Every structure is written in structure tokens, then in C-alpha cells.
PyMOL commands that place a pseudoatom at each C-alpha (Angstrom):
pseudoatom trace, name=CA, resn=MET, resi=1, chain=A, elem=C, hetatm=0, pos=[93.494, 214.465, 40.957]
pseudoatom trace, name=CA, resn=ALA, resi=2, chain=A, elem=C, hetatm=0, pos=[95.899, 212.544, 43.110]
pseudoatom trace, name=CA, resn=ARG, resi=3, chain=A, elem=C, hetatm=0, pos=[94.382, 211.012, 46.318]
pseudoatom trace, name=CA, resn=GLU, resi=4, chain=A, elem=C, hetatm=0, pos=[96.292, 211.892, 49.756]
pseudoatom trace, name=CA, resn=LEU, resi=5, chain=A, elem=C, hetatm=0, pos=[98.225, 208.657, 51.049]
pseudoatom trace, name=CA, resn=VAL, resi=6, chain=A, elem=C, hetatm=0, pos=[97.303, 208.294, 54.562]
pseudoatom trace, name=CA, resn=ASN, resi=7, chain=A, elem=C, hetatm=0, pos=[99.147, 205.956, 57.058]
pseudoatom trace, name=CA, resn=GLU, resi=8, chain=A, elem=C, hetatm=0, pos=[97.245, 204.962, 60.034]
pseudoatom trace, name=CA, resn=ILE, resi=9, chain=A, elem=C, hetatm=0, pos=[99.039, 204.080, 63.428]
pseudoatom trace, name=CA, resn=VAL, resi=10, chain=A, elem=C, hetatm=0, pos=[96.931, 201.781, 65.469]
pseudoatom trace, name=CA, resn=ALA, resi=11, chain=A, elem=C, hetatm=0, pos=[96.931, 200.424, 68.951]
pseudoatom trace, name=CA, resn=GLU, resi=12, chain=A, elem=C, hetatm=0, pos=[98.082, 196.868, 69.032]
pseudoatom trace, name=CA, resn=MET, resi=13, chain=A, elem=C, hetatm=0, pos=[96.401, 196.148, 72.567]
pseudoatom trace, name=CA, resn=VAL, resi=14, chain=A, elem=C, hetatm=0, pos=[93.857, 197.548, 75.108]
pseudoatom trace, name=CA, resn=ALA, resi=15, chain=A, elem=C, hetatm=0, pos=[95.626, 200.429, 76.854]
pseudoatom trace, name=CA, resn=ASN, resi=16, chain=A, elem=C, hetatm=0, pos=[95.434, 203.706, 78.418]
pseudoatom trace, name=CA, resn=VAL, resi=17, chain=A, elem=C, hetatm=0, pos=[96.888, 206.707, 76.611]
pseudoatom trace, name=CA, resn=LEU, resi=18, chain=A, elem=C, hetatm=0, pos=[99.584, 208.256, 78.894]
pseudoatom trace, name=CA, resn=SER, resi=19, chain=A, elem=C, hetatm=0, pos=[100.740, 211.065, 76.386]
pseudoatom trace, name=CA, resn=VAL, resi=20, chain=A, elem=C, hetatm=0, pos=[100.584, 212.132, 73.125]
pseudoatom trace, name=CA, resn=ALA, resi=21, chain=A, elem=C, hetatm=0, pos=[103.986, 213.448, 71.532]
pseudoatom trace, name=CA, resn=VAL, resi=22, chain=A, elem=C, hetatm=0, pos=[102.670, 214.891, 68.400]
pseudoatom trace, name=CA, resn=ALA, resi=23, chain=A, elem=C, hetatm=0, pos=[99.943, 217.243, 67.030]
pseudoatom trace, name=CA, resn=PRO, resi=24, chain=A, elem=C, hetatm=0, pos=[98.657, 217.829, 63.641]
pseudoatom trace, name=CA, resn=GLY, resi=25, chain=A, elem=C, hetatm=0, pos=[101.101, 219.428, 61.146]
pseudoatom trace, name=CA, resn=ASP, resi=26, chain=A, elem=C, hetatm=0, pos=[104.033, 217.915, 63.166]
pseudoatom trace, name=CA, resn=ALA, resi=27, chain=A, elem=C, hetatm=0, pos=[106.689, 216.348, 60.954]
pseudoatom trace, name=CA, resn=VAL, resi=28, chain=A, elem=C, hetatm=0, pos=[107.608, 212.899, 61.887]
pseudoatom trace, name=CA, resn=ALA, resi=29, chain=A, elem=C, hetatm=0, pos=[110.491, 210.589, 61.198]
pseudoatom trace, name=CA, resn=ALA, resi=30, chain=A, elem=C, hetatm=0, pos=[110.367, 206.800, 61.150]
pseudoatom trace, name=CA, resn=GLY, resi=31, chain=A, elem=C, hetatm=0, pos=[111.258, 205.473, 64.667]
pseudoatom trace, name=CA, resn=ASP, resi=32, chain=A, elem=C, hetatm=0, pos=[109.730, 208.760, 66.400]
pseudoatom trace, name=CA, resn=THR, resi=33, chain=A, elem=C, hetatm=0, pos=[107.520, 207.881, 69.202]
pseudoatom trace, name=CA, resn=VAL, resi=34, chain=A, elem=C, hetatm=0, pos=[104.073, 209.268, 68.623]
pseudoatom trace, name=CA, resn=VAL, resi=35, chain=A, elem=C, hetatm=0, pos=[102.105, 208.266, 71.479]
pseudoatom trace, name=CA, resn=LEU, resi=36, chain=A, elem=C, hetatm=0, pos=[102.797, 206.538, 74.863]
pseudoatom trace, name=CA, resn=LEU, resi=37, chain=A, elem=C, hetatm=0, pos=[100.349, 203.778, 76.196]
pseudoatom trace, name=CA, resn=GLU, resi=38, chain=A, elem=C, hetatm=0, pos=[100.109, 202.155, 79.554]
pseudoatom trace, name=CA, resn=SER, resi=39, chain=A, elem=C, hetatm=0, pos=[98.982, 198.479, 79.897]
pseudoatom trace, name=CA, resn=MET, resi=40, chain=A, elem=C, hetatm=0, pos=[99.320, 196.131, 82.958]
pseudoatom trace, name=CA, resn=LYS, resi=41, chain=A, elem=C, hetatm=0, pos=[101.755, 198.839, 84.482]
pseudoatom trace, name=CA, resn=MET, resi=42, chain=A, elem=C, hetatm=0, pos=[104.202, 198.801, 81.645]
pseudoatom trace, name=CA, resn=GLU, resi=43, chain=A, elem=C, hetatm=0, pos=[104.786, 201.711, 79.371]
pseudoatom trace, name=CA, resn=ILE, resi=44, chain=A, elem=C, hetatm=0, pos=[104.499, 201.013, 75.662]
pseudoatom trace, name=CA, resn=PRO, resi=45, chain=A, elem=C, hetatm=0, pos=[105.775, 203.565, 73.176]
pseudoatom trace, name=CA, resn=VAL, resi=46, chain=A, elem=C, hetatm=0, pos=[104.005, 203.590, 69.790]
pseudoatom trace, name=CA, resn=ILE, resi=47, chain=A, elem=C, hetatm=0, pos=[106.423, 204.294, 67.088]
pseudoatom trace, name=CA, resn=ALA, resi=48, chain=A, elem=C, hetatm=0, pos=[106.095, 205.803, 63.572]
pseudoatom trace, name=CA, resn=GLU, resi=49, chain=A, elem=C, hetatm=0, pos=[107.222, 203.149, 60.956]
pseudoatom trace, name=CA, resn=HIS, resi=50, chain=A, elem=C, hetatm=0, pos=[107.316, 205.637, 58.329]
pseudoatom trace, name=CA, resn=PRO, resi=51, chain=A, elem=C, hetatm=0, pos=[108.210, 209.360, 57.909]
pseudoatom trace, name=CA, resn=GLY, resi=52, chain=A, elem=C, hetatm=0, pos=[105.284, 211.788, 57.350]
pseudoatom trace, name=CA, resn=THR, resi=53, chain=A, elem=C, hetatm=0, pos=[103.304, 214.688, 58.468]
pseudoatom trace, name=CA, resn=VAL, resi=54, chain=A, elem=C, hetatm=0, pos=[100.628, 214.351, 61.371]
pseudoatom trace, name=CA, resn=ARG, resi=55, chain=A, elem=C, hetatm=0, pos=[97.221, 214.688, 59.589]
pseudoatom trace, name=CA, resn=ALA, resi=56, chain=A, elem=C, hetatm=0, pos=[95.133, 213.791, 62.819]
pseudoatom trace, name=CA, resn=VAL, resi=57, chain=A, elem=C, hetatm=0, pos=[95.555, 212.834, 66.251]
pseudoatom trace, name=CA, resn=LYS, resi=58, chain=A, elem=C, hetatm=0, pos=[92.609, 210.636, 67.214]
pseudoatom trace, name=CA, resn=VAL, resi=59, chain=A, elem=C, hetatm=0, pos=[93.298, 210.178, 70.980]
pseudoatom trace, name=CA, resn=ALA, resi=60, chain=A, elem=C, hetatm=0, pos=[94.039, 212.409, 74.033]
pseudoatom trace, name=CA, resn=SER, resi=61, chain=A, elem=C, hetatm=0, pos=[95.904, 211.748, 77.475]
pseudoatom trace, name=CA, resn=GLY, resi=62, chain=A, elem=C, hetatm=0, pos=[93.770, 209.594, 79.800]
pseudoatom trace, name=CA, resn=ASP, resi=63, chain=A, elem=C, hetatm=0, pos=[91.782, 207.692, 76.901]
pseudoatom trace, name=CA, resn=VAL, resi=64, chain=A, elem=C, hetatm=0, pos=[91.386, 203.958, 76.962]
pseudoatom trace, name=CA, resn=VAL, resi=65, chain=A, elem=C, hetatm=0, pos=[91.906, 202.500, 73.510]
pseudoatom trace, name=CA, resn=GLN, resi=66, chain=A, elem=C, hetatm=0, pos=[91.033, 199.165, 72.194]
pseudoatom trace, name=CA, resn=GLU, resi=67, chain=A, elem=C, hetatm=0, pos=[93.247, 196.809, 69.807]
pseudoatom trace, name=CA, resn=GLY, resi=68, chain=A, elem=C, hetatm=0, pos=[93.027, 198.322, 66.368]
pseudoatom trace, name=CA, resn=ASP, resi=69, chain=A, elem=C, hetatm=0, pos=[91.945, 201.879, 67.275]
pseudoatom trace, name=CA, resn=VAL, resi=70, chain=A, elem=C, hetatm=0, pos=[93.461, 204.366, 65.249]
pseudoatom trace, name=CA, resn=LEU, resi=71, chain=A, elem=C, hetatm=0, pos=[95.803, 206.756, 67.342]
pseudoatom trace, name=CA, resn=VAL, resi=72, chain=A, elem=C, hetatm=0, pos=[97.401, 208.989, 64.753]
pseudoatom trace, name=CA, resn=GLU, resi=73, chain=A, elem=C, hetatm=0, pos=[97.078, 209.538, 60.875]
pseudoatom trace, name=CA, resn=LEU, resi=74, chain=A, elem=C, hetatm=0, pos=[100.135, 210.371, 58.949]
pseudoatom trace, name=CA, resn=THR, resi=75, chain=A, elem=C, hetatm=0, pos=[100.528, 211.615, 55.238]
pseudoatom trace, name=CA, resn=GLY, resi=76, chain=A, elem=C, hetatm=0, pos=[103.420, 211.664, 53.038]
for i in range(1, 76): cmd.bond("trace and resi %d" % i, "trace and resi %d" % (i + 1))
show_as sticks, trace
zoom trace
């Protein structure tokens, strides 16, 4: 049985989650914004580097994330 390949999109800094642009089951293209973070009054879009399907969203608007926290899991 083949294992499902999962691509984790992680936070690169401590930040607040302003919005989540995807939901489980959504198709994502490389370059799509999946989460919008805010740090030091700057908005930082988190971009999918690879295409795939959203397997799980690990954050919600209003959450505080730490560097390395998983934001979204993609398959495909």
C-alpha cells in the first residue's frame, strides 16, 4: 500500500493568524496564499510552494503561531 505524501506548510516566525484562505478538500496551486499572518504590524502571506489538496488546516483566525508550527497540510 502506497503511503500518502504530505507537504507541511509551516510558520517562519512568531505571528498572529489574520485569516485562513483554504479548507480541507480545497485544491491549491503553487503560489496560492493559504494563510495570512501578521507580525509587527505587517501582513505576511504564507504561500503554497507545491500544488496539492488541503488535507488539514491546523490554525484558525486569531491563533498565535510559533516559528515551525504547522499551518496547513497538503497531499498530492
